[in-house]
PDBQT receptor file of N, H, CA, C and O in Angstrom, charges set to zero:
ATOM      1  N   MET A   1     -18.297  -7.480  27.326  1.00  0.00    +0.000 N 
ATOM      2  CA  MET A   1     -19.573  -7.989  26.842  1.00  0.00    +0.000 C 
ATOM      3  C   MET A   1     -19.309  -9.238  25.991  1.00  0.00    +0.000 C 
ATOM      4  O   MET A   1     -18.405  -9.251  25.155  1.00  0.00    +0.000 OA
ATOM      5  N   PHE A   2     -20.090 -10.259  26.210  1.00  0.00    +0.000 N 
ATOM      6  H   PHE A   2     -20.824 -10.248  26.889  1.00  0.00    +0.000 HD
ATOM      7  CA  PHE A   2     -19.978 -11.474  25.413  1.00  0.00    +0.000 C 
ATOM      8  C   PHE A   2     -20.665 -11.274  24.077  1.00  0.00    +0.000 C 
ATOM      9  O   PHE A   2     -21.661 -10.557  23.981  1.00  0.00    +0.000 OA
ATOM     10  N   CYS A   3     -20.143 -11.895  23.076  1.00  0.00    +0.000 N 
ATOM     11  H   CYS A   3     -19.334 -12.477  23.154  1.00  0.00    +0.000 HD
ATOM     12  CA  CYS A   3     -20.789 -11.886  21.768  1.00  0.00    +0.000 C 
ATOM     13  C   CYS A   3     -21.618 -13.140  21.625  1.00  0.00    +0.000 C 
ATOM     14  O   CYS A   3     -21.329 -14.162  22.248  1.00  0.00    +0.000 OA
ATOM     15  N   LEU A   4     -22.639 -13.063  20.813  1.00  0.00    +0.000 N 
ATOM     16  H   LEU A   4     -22.874 -12.233  20.307  1.00  0.00    +0.000 HD
ATOM     17  CA  LEU A   4     -23.487 -14.221  20.560  1.00  0.00    +0.000 C 
ATOM     18  C   LEU A   4     -22.635 -15.400  20.129  1.00  0.00    +0.000 C 
ATOM     19  O   LEU A   4     -22.858 -16.526  20.575  1.00  0.00    +0.000 OA
ATOM     20  N   ARG A   5     -21.679 -15.155  19.278  1.00  0.00    +0.000 N 
ATOM     21  H   ARG A   5     -21.498 -14.241  18.916  1.00  0.00    +0.000 HD
ATOM     22  CA  ARG A   5     -20.846 -16.255  18.804  1.00  0.00    +0.000 C 
ATOM     23  C   ARG A   5     -19.963 -16.811  19.913  1.00  0.00    +0.000 C 
ATOM     24  O   ARG A   5     -19.513 -17.953  19.821  1.00  0.00    +0.000 OA
ATOM     25  N   ASP A   6     -19.703 -16.029  20.962  1.00  0.00    +0.000 N 
ATOM     26  H   ASP A   6     -20.068 -15.101  21.037  1.00  0.00    +0.000 HD
ATOM     27  CA  ASP A   6     -18.899 -16.500  22.081  1.00  0.00    +0.000 C 
ATOM     28  C   ASP A   6     -19.769 -17.219  23.123  1.00  0.00    +0.000 C 
ATOM     29  O   ASP A   6     -19.284 -18.117  23.812  1.00  0.00    +0.000 OA
ATOM     30  N   ARG A   7     -20.999 -16.847  23.240  1.00  0.00    +0.000 N 
ATOM     31  H   ARG A   7     -21.392 -16.117  22.681  1.00  0.00    +0.000 HD
ATOM     32  CA  ARG A   7     -21.884 -17.417  24.246  1.00  0.00    +0.000 C 
ATOM     33  C   ARG A   7     -22.536 -18.701  23.771  1.00  0.00    +0.000 C 
ATOM     34  O   ARG A   7     -22.970 -19.514  24.586  1.00  0.00    +0.000 OA
ATOM     35  N   PHE A   8     -22.608 -18.888  22.495  1.00  0.00    +0.000 N 
ATOM     36  H   PHE A   8     -22.255 -18.227  21.832  1.00  0.00    +0.000 HD
ATOM     37  CA  PHE A   8     -23.259 -20.067  21.942  1.00  0.00    +0.000 C 
ATOM     38  C   PHE A   8     -22.307 -20.788  21.014  1.00  0.00    +0.000 C 
ATOM     39  O   PHE A   8     -21.539 -20.166  20.281  1.00  0.00    +0.000 OA
ATOM     40  N   SER A   9     -22.366 -22.088  21.052  1.00  0.00    +0.000 N 
ATOM     41  H   SER A   9     -22.991 -22.594  21.647  1.00  0.00    +0.000 HD
ATOM     42  CA  SER A   9     -21.506 -22.888  20.183  1.00  0.00    +0.000 C 
ATOM     43  C   SER A   9     -21.871 -22.638  18.733  1.00  0.00    +0.000 C 
ATOM     44  O   SER A   9     -23.032 -22.423  18.387  1.00  0.00    +0.000 OA
ATOM     45  N   ASP A  10     -20.858 -22.673  17.905  1.00  0.00    +0.000 N 
ATOM     46  H   ASP A  10     -19.915 -22.848  18.186  1.00  0.00    +0.000 HD
ATOM     47  CA  ASP A  10     -21.101 -22.632  16.470  1.00  0.00    +0.000 C 
ATOM     48  C   ASP A  10     -21.835 -23.913  16.117  1.00  0.00    +0.000 C 
ATOM     49  O   ASP A  10     -21.416 -25.002  16.509  1.00  0.00    +0.000 OA
ATOM     50  N   LEU A  11     -22.895 -23.789  15.400  1.00  0.00    +0.000 N 
ATOM     51  H   LEU A  11     -23.235 -22.904  15.082  1.00  0.00    +0.000 HD
ATOM     52  CA  LEU A  11     -23.704 -24.955  15.054  1.00  0.00    +0.000 C 
ATOM     53  C   LEU A  11     -23.136 -25.714  13.857  1.00  0.00    +0.000 C 
ATOM     54  O   LEU A  11     -23.702 -26.722  13.434  1.00  0.00    +0.000 OA
ATOM     55  N   GLY A  12     -22.031 -25.238  13.319  1.00  0.00    +0.000 N 
ATOM     56  H   GLY A  12     -21.571 -24.420  13.663  1.00  0.00    +0.000 HD
ATOM     57  CA  GLY A  12     -21.422 -25.876  12.159  1.00  0.00    +0.000 C 
ATOM     58  C   GLY A  12     -21.055 -27.332  12.401  1.00  0.00    +0.000 C 
ATOM     59  O   GLY A  12     -21.280 -28.181  11.540  1.00  0.00    +0.000 OA
ATOM     60  N   ASP A  13     -20.491 -27.624  13.569  1.00  0.00    +0.000 N 
ATOM     61  H   ASP A  13     -20.307 -26.934  14.268  1.00  0.00    +0.000 HD
ATOM     62  CA  ASP A  13     -20.129 -29.014  13.883  1.00  0.00    +0.000 C 
ATOM     63  C   ASP A  13     -21.361 -29.903  13.952  1.00  0.00    +0.000 C 
ATOM     64  O   ASP A  13     -21.338 -31.041  13.481  1.00  0.00    +0.000 OA
ATOM     65  N   LEU A  14     -22.430 -29.389  14.536  1.00  0.00    +0.000 N 
ATOM     66  H   LEU A  14     -22.448 -28.465  14.918  1.00  0.00    +0.000 HD
ATOM     67  CA  LEU A  14     -23.673 -30.143  14.618  1.00  0.00    +0.000 C 
ATOM     68  C   LEU A  14     -24.250 -30.381  13.226  1.00  0.00    +0.000 C 
ATOM     69  O   LEU A  14     -24.754 -31.466  12.934  1.00  0.00    +0.000 OA
ATOM     70  N   LEU A  15     -24.176 -29.376  12.379  1.00  0.00    +0.000 N 
ATOM     71  H   LEU A  15     -23.766 -28.495  12.616  1.00  0.00    +0.000 HD
ATOM     72  CA  LEU A  15     -24.664 -29.523  11.009  1.00  0.00    +0.000 C 
ATOM     73  C   LEU A  15     -23.864 -30.581  10.250  1.00  0.00    +0.000 C 
ATOM     74  O   LEU A  15     -24.432 -31.408   9.537  1.00  0.00    +0.000 OA
ATOM     75  N   THR A  16     -22.558 -30.548  10.409  1.00  0.00    +0.000 N 
ATOM     76  H   THR A  16     -22.096 -29.876  10.988  1.00  0.00    +0.000 HD
ATOM     77  CA  THR A  16     -21.693 -31.526   9.739  1.00  0.00    +0.000 C 
ATOM     78  C   THR A  16     -21.966 -32.934  10.252  1.00  0.00    +0.000 C 
ATOM     79  O   THR A  16     -22.099 -33.868   9.462  1.00  0.00    +0.000 OA
ATOM     80  N   ALA A  17     -22.050 -33.088  11.566  1.00  0.00    +0.000 N 
ATOM     81  H   ALA A  17     -21.942 -32.328  12.207  1.00  0.00    +0.000 HD
ATOM     82  CA  ALA A  17     -22.296 -34.406  12.153  1.00  0.00    +0.000 C 
ATOM     83  C   ALA A  17     -23.654 -34.952  11.724  1.00  0.00    +0.000 C 
ATOM     84  O   ALA A  17     -23.781 -36.141  11.431  1.00  0.00    +0.000 OA
ATOM     85  N   SER A  18     -24.663 -34.093  11.685  1.00  0.00    +0.000 N 
ATOM     86  H   SER A  18     -24.560 -33.127  11.923  1.00  0.00    +0.000 HD
ATOM     87  CA  SER A  18     -25.997 -34.525  11.257  1.00  0.00    +0.000 C 
ATOM     88  C   SER A  18     -25.959 -35.003   9.812  1.00  0.00    +0.000 C 
ATOM     89  O   SER A  18     -26.513 -36.050   9.476  1.00  0.00    +0.000 OA
ATOM     90  N   SER A  19     -25.311 -34.237   8.979  1.00  0.00    +0.000 N 
ATOM     91  H   SER A  19     -24.861 -33.387   9.251  1.00  0.00    +0.000 HD
ATOM     92  CA  SER A  19     -25.209 -34.599   7.569  1.00  0.00    +0.000 C 
ATOM     93  C   SER A  19     -24.466 -35.922   7.390  1.00  0.00    +0.000 C 
ATOM     94  O   SER A  19     -24.868 -36.777   6.602  1.00  0.00    +0.000 OA
ATOM     95  N   ASP A  20     -23.380 -36.067   8.136  1.00  0.00    +0.000 N 
ATOM     96  H   ASP A  20     -23.053 -35.372   8.777  1.00  0.00    +0.000 HD
ATOM     97  CA  ASP A  20     -22.592 -37.299   8.052  1.00  0.00    +0.000 C 
ATOM     98  C   ASP A  20     -23.401 -38.531   8.464  1.00  0.00    +0.000 C 
ATOM     99  O   ASP A  20     -23.162 -39.633   7.970  1.00  0.00    +0.000 OA
ATOM    100  N   GLN A  21     -24.353 -38.336   9.366  1.00  0.00    +0.000 N 
ATOM    101  H   GLN A  21     -24.547 -37.441   9.767  1.00  0.00    +0.000 HD
ATOM    102  CA  GLN A  21     -25.172 -39.448   9.854  1.00  0.00    +0.000 C 
ATOM    103  C   GLN A  21     -26.484 -39.597   9.086  1.00  0.00    +0.000 C 
ATOM    104  O   GLN A  21     -27.291 -40.475   9.391  1.00  0.00    +0.000 OA
ATOM    105  N   GLY A  22     -26.689 -38.744   8.097  1.00  0.00    +0.000 N 
ATOM    106  H   GLY A  22     -26.033 -38.031   7.850  1.00  0.00    +0.000 HD
ATOM    107  CA  GLY A  22     -27.906 -38.811   7.305  1.00  0.00    +0.000 C 
ATOM    108  C   GLY A  22     -29.129 -38.265   8.025  1.00  0.00    +0.000 C 
ATOM    109  O   GLY A  22     -30.262 -38.611   7.690  1.00  0.00    +0.000 OA
ATOM    110  N   ILE A  23     -28.897 -37.408   9.018  1.00  0.00    +0.000 N 
ATOM    111  H   ILE A  23     -27.977 -37.127   9.290  1.00  0.00    +0.000 HD
ATOM    112  CA  ILE A  23     -29.980 -36.811   9.800  1.00  0.00    +0.000 C 
ATOM    113  C   ILE A  23     -30.272 -35.422   9.240  1.00  0.00    +0.000 C 
ATOM    114  O   ILE A  23     -29.354 -34.654   8.952  1.00  0.00    +0.000 OA
ATOM    115  N   SER A  24     -31.539 -35.114   9.091  1.00  0.00    +0.000 N 
ATOM    116  H   SER A  24     -32.284 -35.738   9.326  1.00  0.00    +0.000 HD
ATOM    117  CA  SER A  24     -31.919 -33.799   8.589  1.00  0.00    +0.000 C 
ATOM    118  C   SER A  24     -31.423 -32.704   9.531  1.00  0.00    +0.000 C 
ATOM    119  O   SER A  24     -31.580 -32.797  10.748  1.00  0.00    +0.000 OA
ATOM    120  N   SER A  25     -30.836 -31.690   8.961  1.00  0.00    +0.000 N 
ATOM    121  H   SER A  25     -30.709 -31.614   7.973  1.00  0.00    +0.000 HD
ATOM    122  CA  SER A  25     -30.328 -30.575   9.760  1.00  0.00    +0.000 C 
ATOM    123  C   SER A  25     -31.010 -29.268   9.370  1.00  0.00    +0.000 C 
ATOM    124  O   SER A  25     -30.492 -28.182   9.629  1.00  0.00    +0.000 OA
ATOM    125  N   GLU A  26     -32.169 -29.388   8.747  1.00  0.00    +0.000 N 
ATOM    126  H   GLU A  26     -32.589 -30.270   8.536  1.00  0.00    +0.000 HD
ATOM    127  CA  GLU A  26     -32.893 -28.207   8.274  1.00  0.00    +0.000 C 
ATOM    128  C   GLU A  26     -33.151 -27.174   9.371  1.00  0.00    +0.000 C 
ATOM    129  O   GLU A  26     -32.871 -25.988   9.195  1.00  0.00    +0.000 OA
ATOM    130  N   ALA A  27     -33.681 -27.631  10.495  1.00  0.00    +0.000 N 
ATOM    131  H   ALA A  27     -33.908 -28.594  10.638  1.00  0.00    +0.000 HD
ATOM    132  CA  ALA A  27     -34.023 -26.698  11.581  1.00  0.00    +0.000 C 
ATOM    133  C   ALA A  27     -32.770 -26.065  12.178  1.00  0.00    +0.000 C 
ATOM    134  O   ALA A  27     -32.753 -24.866  12.459  1.00  0.00    +0.000 OA
ATOM    135  N   VAL A  28     -31.731 -26.857  12.372  1.00  0.00    +0.000 N 
ATOM    136  H   VAL A  28     -31.744 -27.831  12.144  1.00  0.00    +0.000 HD
ATOM    137  CA  VAL A  28     -30.487 -26.330  12.933  1.00  0.00    +0.000 C 
ATOM    138  C   VAL A  28     -29.853 -25.330  11.970  1.00  0.00    +0.000 C 
ATOM    139  O   VAL A  28     -29.335 -24.297  12.396  1.00  0.00    +0.000 OA
ATOM    140  N   ALA A  29     -29.893 -25.632  10.688  1.00  0.00    +0.000 N 
ATOM    141  H   ALA A  29     -30.314 -26.471  10.343  1.00  0.00    +0.000 HD
ATOM    142  CA  ALA A  29     -29.342 -24.715   9.688  1.00  0.00    +0.000 C 
ATOM    143  C   ALA A  29     -30.097 -23.390   9.690  1.00  0.00    +0.000 C 
ATOM    144  O   ALA A  29     -29.494 -22.330   9.523  1.00  0.00    +0.000 OA
ATOM    145  N   MET A  30     -31.413 -23.445   9.879  1.00  0.00    +0.000 N 
ATOM    146  H   MET A  30     -31.904 -24.306  10.015  1.00  0.00    +0.000 HD
ATOM    147  CA  MET A  30     -32.209 -22.224   9.940  1.00  0.00    +0.000 C 
ATOM    148  C   MET A  30     -31.787 -21.370  11.133  1.00  0.00    +0.000 C 
ATOM    149  O   MET A  30     -31.620 -20.158  10.996  1.00  0.00    +0.000 OA
ATOM    150  N   VAL A  31     -31.614 -21.985  12.295  1.00  0.00    +0.000 N 
ATOM    151  H   VAL A  31     -31.750 -22.970  12.406  1.00  0.00    +0.000 HD
ATOM    152  CA  VAL A  31     -31.195 -21.253  13.487  1.00  0.00    +0.000 C 
ATOM    153  C   VAL A  31     -29.800 -20.670  13.282  1.00  0.00    +0.000 C 
ATOM    154  O   VAL A  31     -29.539 -19.534  13.679  1.00  0.00    +0.000 OA
ATOM    155  N   GLN A  32     -28.910 -21.432  12.672  1.00  0.00    +0.000 N 
ATOM    156  H   GLN A  32     -29.122 -22.355  12.350  1.00  0.00    +0.000 HD
ATOM    157  CA  GLN A  32     -27.555 -20.936  12.392  1.00  0.00    +0.000 C 
ATOM    158  C   GLN A  32     -27.614 -19.682  11.509  1.00  0.00    +0.000 C 
ATOM    159  O   GLN A  32     -26.871 -18.727  11.738  1.00  0.00    +0.000 OA
ATOM    160  N   ARG A  33     -28.489 -19.685  10.509  1.00  0.00    +0.000 N 
ATOM    161  H   ARG A  33     -29.092 -20.460  10.323  1.00  0.00    +0.000 HD
ATOM    162  CA  ARG A  33     -28.629 -18.502   9.637  1.00  0.00    +0.000 C 
ATOM    163  C   ARG A  33     -29.168 -17.307  10.418  1.00  0.00    +0.000 C 
ATOM    164  O   ARG A  33     -28.710 -16.183  10.210  1.00  0.00    +0.000 OA
ATOM    165  N   LEU A  34     -30.128 -17.525  11.311  1.00  0.00    +0.000 N 
ATOM    166  H   LEU A  34     -30.500 -18.438  11.481  1.00  0.00    +0.000 HD
ATOM    167  CA  LEU A  34     -30.682 -16.434  12.118  1.00  0.00    +0.000 C 
ATOM    168  C   LEU A  34     -29.610 -15.843  13.030  1.00  0.00    +0.000 C 
ATOM    169  O   LEU A  34     -29.504 -14.624  13.158  1.00  0.00    +0.000 OA
ATOM    170  N   ILE A  35     -28.827 -16.697  13.656  1.00  0.00    +0.000 N 
ATOM    171  H   ILE A  35     -28.913 -17.688  13.552  1.00  0.00    +0.000 HD
ATOM    172  CA  ILE A  35     -27.735 -16.238  14.517  1.00  0.00    +0.000 C 
ATOM    173  C   ILE A  35     -26.737 -15.429  13.705  1.00  0.00    +0.000 C 
ATOM    174  O   ILE A  35     -26.342 -14.338  14.115  1.00  0.00    +0.000 OA
ATOM    175  N   ARG A  36     -26.330 -15.949  12.570  1.00  0.00    +0.000 N 
ATOM    176  H   ARG A  36     -26.650 -16.835  12.237  1.00  0.00    +0.000 HD
ATOM    177  CA  ARG A  36     -25.345 -15.270  11.725  1.00  0.00    +0.000 C 
ATOM    178  C   ARG A  36     -25.847 -13.901  11.286  1.00  0.00    +0.000 C 
ATOM    179  O   ARG A  36     -25.079 -12.939  11.271  1.00  0.00    +0.000 OA
ATOM    180  N   ARG A  37     -27.135 -13.800  10.925  1.00  0.00    +0.000 N 
ATOM    181  H   ARG A  37     -27.759 -14.581  10.937  1.00  0.00    +0.000 HD
ATOM    182  CA  ARG A  37     -27.682 -12.503  10.496  1.00  0.00    +0.000 C 
ATOM    183  C   ARG A  37     -27.581 -11.472  11.606  1.00  0.00    +0.000 C 
ATOM    184  O   ARG A  37     -27.247 -10.317  11.342  1.00  0.00    +0.000 OA
ATOM    185  N   GLN A  38     -27.861 -11.861  12.835  1.00  0.00    +0.000 N 
ATOM    186  H   GLN A  38     -28.132 -12.800  13.049  1.00  0.00    +0.000 HD
ATOM    187  CA  GLN A  38     -27.791 -10.917  13.943  1.00  0.00    +0.000 C 
ATOM    188  C   GLN A  38     -26.347 -10.531  14.267  1.00  0.00    +0.000 C 
ATOM    189  O   GLN A  38     -26.076  -9.370  14.573  1.00  0.00    +0.000 OA
ATOM    190  N   ILE A  39     -25.433 -11.474  14.206  1.00  0.00    +0.000 N 
ATOM    191  H   ILE A  39     -25.653 -12.417  13.958  1.00  0.00    +0.000 HD
ATOM    192  CA  ILE A  39     -24.023 -11.159  14.420  1.00  0.00    +0.000 C 
ATOM    193  C   ILE A  39     -23.543 -10.197  13.340  1.00  0.00    +0.000 C 
ATOM    194  O   ILE A  39     -22.880  -9.203  13.637  1.00  0.00    +0.000 OA
ATOM    195  N   ASP A  40     -23.879 -10.495  12.087  1.00  0.00    +0.000 N 
ATOM    196  H   ASP A  40     -24.417 -11.303  11.846  1.00  0.00    +0.000 HD
ATOM    197  CA  ASP A  40     -23.470  -9.638  10.971  1.00  0.00    +0.000 C 
ATOM    198  C   ASP A  40     -24.063  -8.235  11.078  1.00  0.00    +0.000 C 
ATOM    199  O   ASP A  40     -23.464  -7.268  10.607  1.00  0.00    +0.000 OA
ATOM    200  N   ALA A  41     -25.234  -8.124  11.695  1.00  0.00    +0.000 N 
ATOM    201  H   ALA A  41     -25.721  -8.909  12.077  1.00  0.00    +0.000 HD
ATOM    202  CA  ALA A  41     -25.884  -6.820  11.853  1.00  0.00    +0.000 C 
ATOM    203  C   ALA A  41     -25.351  -6.063  13.080  1.00  0.00    +0.000 C 
ATOM    204  O   ALA A  41     -25.799  -4.955  13.374  1.00  0.00    +0.000 OA
ATOM    205  N   GLY A  42     -24.391  -6.672  13.789  1.00  0.00    +0.000 N 
ATOM    206  H   GLY A  42     -24.027  -7.572  13.549  1.00  0.00    +0.000 HD
ATOM    207  CA  GLY A  42     -23.789  -5.993  14.929  1.00  0.00    +0.000 C 
ATOM    208  C   GLY A  42     -24.488  -6.215  16.255  1.00  0.00    +0.000 C 
ATOM    209  O   GLY A  42     -24.240  -5.480  17.211  1.00  0.00    +0.000 OA
ATOM    210  N   HIS A  43     -25.359  -7.215  16.331  1.00  0.00    +0.000 N 
ATOM    211  H   HIS A  43     -25.560  -7.812  15.554  1.00  0.00    +0.000 HD
ATOM    212  CA  HIS A  43     -26.132  -7.452  17.547  1.00  0.00    +0.000 C 
ATOM    213  C   HIS A  43     -25.689  -8.699  18.303  1.00  0.00    +0.000 C 
ATOM    214  O   HIS A  43     -26.446  -9.233  19.114  1.00  0.00    +0.000 OA
ATOM    215  N   GLY A  44     -24.485  -9.161  18.047  1.00  0.00    +0.000 N 
ATOM    216  H   GLY A  44     -23.870  -8.728  17.388  1.00  0.00    +0.000 HD
ATOM    217  CA  GLY A  44     -24.004 -10.387  18.668  1.00  0.00    +0.000 C 
ATOM    218  C   GLY A  44     -23.986 -10.364  20.180  1.00  0.00    +0.000 C 
ATOM    219  O   GLY A  44     -24.173 -11.404  20.811  1.00  0.00    +0.000 OA
ATOM    220  N   GLY A  45     -23.770  -9.223  20.767  1.00  0.00    +0.000 N 
ATOM    221  H   GLY A  45     -23.618  -8.378  20.254  1.00  0.00    +0.000 HD
ATOM    222  CA  GLY A  45     -23.695  -9.113  22.217  1.00  0.00    +0.000 C 
ATOM    223  C   GLY A  45     -25.035  -9.095  22.916  1.00  0.00    +0.000 C 
ATOM    224  O   GLY A  45     -25.090  -9.071  24.145  1.00  0.00    +0.000 OA
ATOM    225  N   GLU A  46     -26.112  -9.105  22.162  1.00  0.00    +0.000 N 
ATOM    226  H   GLU A  46     -26.067  -9.125  21.163  1.00  0.00    +0.000 HD
ATOM    227  CA  GLU A  46     -27.438  -8.989  22.759  1.00  0.00    +0.000 C 
ATOM    228  C   GLU A  46     -28.066 -10.319  23.121  1.00  0.00    +0.000 C 
ATOM    229  O   GLU A  46     -29.148 -10.347  23.707  1.00  0.00    +0.000 OA
ATOM    230  N   GLY A  47     -27.418 -11.416  22.789  1.00  0.00    +0.000 N 
ATOM    231  H   GLY A  47     -26.539 -11.394  22.313  1.00  0.00    +0.000 HD
ATOM    232  CA  GLY A  47     -27.898 -12.724  23.215  1.00  0.00    +0.000 C 
ATOM    233  C   GLY A  47     -28.760 -13.442  22.202  1.00  0.00    +0.000 C 
ATOM    234  O   GLY A  47     -29.189 -12.893  21.187  1.00  0.00    +0.000 OA
ATOM    235  N   PHE A  48     -28.991 -14.707  22.535  1.00  0.00    +0.000 N 
ATOM    236  H   PHE A  48     -28.643 -15.153  23.360  1.00  0.00    +0.000 HD
ATOM    237  CA  PHE A  48     -29.691 -15.613  21.632  1.00  0.00    +0.000 C 
ATOM    238  C   PHE A  48     -31.102 -15.144  21.287  1.00  0.00    +0.000 C 
ATOM    239  O   PHE A  48     -31.558 -15.337  20.160  1.00  0.00    +0.000 OA
ATOM    240  N   ALA A  49     -31.796 -14.533  22.245  1.00  0.00    +0.000 N 
ATOM    241  H   ALA A  49     -31.425 -14.377  23.160  1.00  0.00    +0.000 HD
ATOM    242  CA  ALA A  49     -33.168 -14.088  22.002  1.00  0.00    +0.000 C 
ATOM    243  C   ALA A  49     -33.249 -13.102  20.846  1.00  0.00    +0.000 C 
ATOM    244  O   ALA A  49     -34.311 -12.919  20.252  1.00  0.00    +0.000 OA
ATOM    245  N   ARG A  50     -32.141 -12.477  20.533  1.00  0.00    +0.000 N 
ATOM    246  H   ARG A  50     -31.277 -12.626  21.015  1.00  0.00    +0.000 HD
ATOM    247  CA  ARG A  50     -32.099 -11.507  19.433  1.00  0.00    +0.000 C 
ATOM    248  C   ARG A  50     -32.461 -12.138  18.088  1.00  0.00    +0.000 C 
ATOM    249  O   ARG A  50     -32.840 -11.416  17.166  1.00  0.00    +0.000 OA
ATOM    250  N   ILE A  51     -32.355 -13.463  17.947  1.00  0.00    +0.000 N 
ATOM    251  H   ILE A  51     -32.046 -14.049  18.696  1.00  0.00    +0.000 HD
ATOM    252  CA  ILE A  51     -32.680 -14.086  16.662  1.00  0.00    +0.000 C 
ATOM    253  C   ILE A  51     -34.129 -13.849  16.273  1.00  0.00    +0.000 C 
ATOM    254  O   ILE A  51     -34.479 -13.944  15.096  1.00  0.00    +0.000 OA
ATOM    255  N   PHE A  52     -34.984 -13.537  17.259  1.00  0.00    +0.000 N 
ATOM    256  H   PHE A  52     -34.699 -13.460  18.215  1.00  0.00    +0.000 HD
ATOM    257  CA  PHE A  52     -36.377 -13.270  16.923  1.00  0.00    +0.000 C 
ATOM    258  C   PHE A  52     -36.524 -12.026  16.063  1.00  0.00    +0.000 C 
ATOM    259  O   PHE A  52     -37.505 -11.887  15.333  1.00  0.00    +0.000 OA
ATOM    260  N   GLU A  53     -35.559 -11.123  16.143  1.00  0.00    +0.000 N 
ATOM    261  H   GLU A  53     -34.762 -11.235  16.736  1.00  0.00    +0.000 HD
ATOM    262  CA  GLU A  53     -35.569  -9.946  15.263  1.00  0.00    +0.000 C 
ATOM    263  C   GLU A  53     -35.410 -10.373  13.805  1.00  0.00    +0.000 C 
ATOM    264  O   GLU A  53     -35.983  -9.756  12.907  1.00  0.00    +0.000 OA
ATOM    265  N   SER A  54     -34.636 -11.424  13.574  1.00  0.00    +0.000 N 
ATOM    266  H   SER A  54     -34.171 -11.925  14.303  1.00  0.00    +0.000 HD
ATOM    267  CA  SER A  54     -34.491 -11.940  12.208  1.00  0.00    +0.000 C 
ATOM    268  C   SER A  54     -35.790 -12.532  11.712  1.00  0.00    +0.000 C 
ATOM    269  O   SER A  54     -36.089 -12.475  10.519  1.00  0.00    +0.000 OA
ATOM    270  N   ILE A  55     -36.561 -13.097  12.616  1.00  0.00    +0.000 N 
ATOM    271  H   ILE A  55     -36.318 -13.143  13.585  1.00  0.00    +0.000 HD
ATOM    272  CA  ILE A  55     -37.859 -13.671  12.234  1.00  0.00    +0.000 C 
ATOM    273  C   ILE A  55     -38.866 -12.566  11.956  1.00  0.00    +0.000 C 
ATOM    274  O   ILE A  55     -39.635 -12.640  10.998  1.00  0.00    +0.000 OA
ATOM    275  N   ARG A  56     -38.855 -11.541  12.800  1.00  0.00    +0.000 N 
ATOM    276  H   ARG A  56     -38.229 -11.480  13.578  1.00  0.00    +0.000 HD
ATOM    277  CA  ARG A  56     -39.793 -10.415  12.624  1.00  0.00    +0.000 C 
ATOM    278  C   ARG A  56     -39.502  -9.607  11.372  1.00  0.00    +0.000 C 
ATOM    279  O   ARG A  56     -40.417  -9.117  10.710  1.00  0.00    +0.000 OA
ATOM    280  N   GLN A  57     -38.230  -9.472  11.054  1.00  0.00    +0.000 N 
ATOM    281  H   GLN A  57     -37.487  -9.870  11.591  1.00  0.00    +0.000 HD
ATOM    282  CA  GLN A  57     -37.829  -8.642   9.915  1.00  0.00    +0.000 C 
ATOM    283  C   GLN A  57     -36.953  -9.469   8.985  1.00  0.00    +0.000 C 
ATOM    284  O   GLN A  57     -35.739  -9.275   8.931  1.00  0.00    +0.000 OA
ATOM    285  N   PRO A  58     -37.574 -10.396   8.248  1.00  0.00    +0.000 N 
ATOM    286  CA  PRO A  58     -36.787 -11.251   7.354  1.00  0.00    +0.000 C 
ATOM    287  C   PRO A  58     -36.113 -10.438   6.255  1.00  0.00    +0.000 C 
ATOM    288  O   PRO A  58     -36.570  -9.363   5.867  1.00  0.00    +0.000 OA
ATOM    289  N   GLY A  59     -35.032 -10.985   5.783  1.00  0.00    +0.000 N 
ATOM    290  H   GLY A  59     -34.661 -11.858   6.098  1.00  0.00    +0.000 HD
ATOM    291  CA  GLY A  59     -34.384 -10.344   4.651  1.00  0.00    +0.000 C 
ATOM    292  C   GLY A  59     -33.025  -9.992   4.961  1.00  0.00    +0.000 C 
ATOM    293  O   GLY A  59     -32.322  -9.438   4.116  1.00  0.00    +0.000 OA
TER     294      GLY A  59
């Protein structure tokens, strides 16, 4: 089974590049936090759509 972190690129490089270029990375940082919350909760193998659970149940 693939993990979310294996199926999707880490957004850290994009966040760094955006910051270096003076581009707002607010939205990307939010998505990165949602992905991380699901991986930390043990749902990494369930795919990107799982981030909606973080939206439904914030905290």
